[in-house]
C-alpha positions in Angstrom: 98.0 146.8 -26.5 95.5 148.7 -24.4 91.9 147.6 -24.6 89.9 150.8 -25.2 86.5 149.3 -24.1 87.2 146.6 -21.4 83.7 146.4 -20.0 80.3 145.1 -21.3 77.1 147.2 -21.5 73.7 145.7 -20.9 70.2 147.2 -21.2 68.0 145.9 -18.4 64.3 145.5 -19.1 61.4 144.4 -17.0 57.9 143.7 -18.2 54.9 144.5 -16.1 51.3 143.6 -16.2 48.2 143.9 -14.0 46.9 140.9 -12.1 43.2 140.1 -11.4 43.1 142.5 -8.5 44.5 145.3 -10.5 47.9 145.4 -9.0 51.0 145.9 -11.1 53.1 142.7 -11.2 56.7 142.9 -12.5 57.7 139.9 -14.6 61.2 138.5 -15.0 64.0 140.9 -15.7 65.8 140.5 -19.0 69.2 141.8 -20.0 70.2 142.5 -23.6 73.9 142.9 -24.4 74.5 146.1 -26.2 78.3 146.0 -26.7 81.6 147.0 -25.3 82.2 150.1 -23.2 84.5 151.8 -20.7 83.2 153.0 -17.3 84.8 156.0 -15.6 83.9 157.4 -12.3 83.3 161.1 -11.9 84.6 161.7 -8.4 83.0 165.0 -7.6 79.9 164.5 -9.6 78.7 166.7 -12.4 75.3 168.5 -12.4 73.5 167.7 -15.7 70.2 168.9 -17.1 67.7 166.2 -18.0 65.4 166.4 -21.0 62.5 167.5 -18.7 64.6 170.5 -17.5 65.4 169.2 -14.0 69.0 168.9 -12.8 70.7 165.7 -11.5 74.2 164.8 -10.3 76.0 162.2 -12.5 78.7 160.1 -10.8 79.7 157.9 -13.8 80.4 158.3 -17.5 80.3 155.4 -19.8 82.2 155.7 -23.1 81.0 153.5 -26.0 81.8 153.1 -29.7 79.3 154.8 -32.2 77.8 151.4 -33.0 76.0 151.4 -29.6 73.9 154.4 -30.9 71.8 152.0 -33.0 70.6 150.1 -30.0 68.1 152.7 -28.9 69.4 153.6 -25.5 67.5 156.7 -24.3 67.2 158.8 -21.2 65.8 156.9 -18.1 66.8 153.5 -19.6 68.1 151.1 -16.9 71.6 149.8 -17.8 74.2 147.5 -16.3 78.0 147.5 -16.8 80.0 144.4 -16.1 83.7 143.6 -16.3 85.3 140.8 -18.3 84.5 138.3 -15.5 80.8 139.3 -15.5 81.1 141.1 -12.1 78.6 143.9 -12.0 80.4 147.3 -11.8 77.4 149.6 -12.1 73.6 149.4 -12.4 71.8 152.7 -13.0 69.5 154.9 -15.0 70.7 156.8 -18.0 70.5 160.6 -17.3 71.8 161.9 -20.6 73.5 160.7 -23.8 76.1 162.8 -25.7 77.0 161.7 -29.2 80.3 163.0 -30.5 82.3 162.3 -33.6 84.3 159.3 -32.3 82.2 157.8 -29.5 79.1 158.2 -27.3 79.1 159.3 -23.7 76.3 157.9 -21.4 75.9 159.8 -18.2 74.6 157.8 -15.2 
């Protein structure tokens, strides 16, 4: 049987604060597992409009089940995709999210 979602999707978050001198200091980076996904490469790249109206070229599409929608992934969220052996396949910023009837497409 073919596994429809062979990869794992993580949301990467980093906290930041200001030190005594007023400089921004980034604290440790945390990863939250969101669920299963399938990563596909868009060879030629697709130009997509962001929420702010600017255009950007997307090189990857991530397909996820509808249950990922409840995790609150939004535009400009930093995400990571790993394979079954926890090898990092992609780290990037979400450009756009497209919700359809059967799945969600995340453009990176």
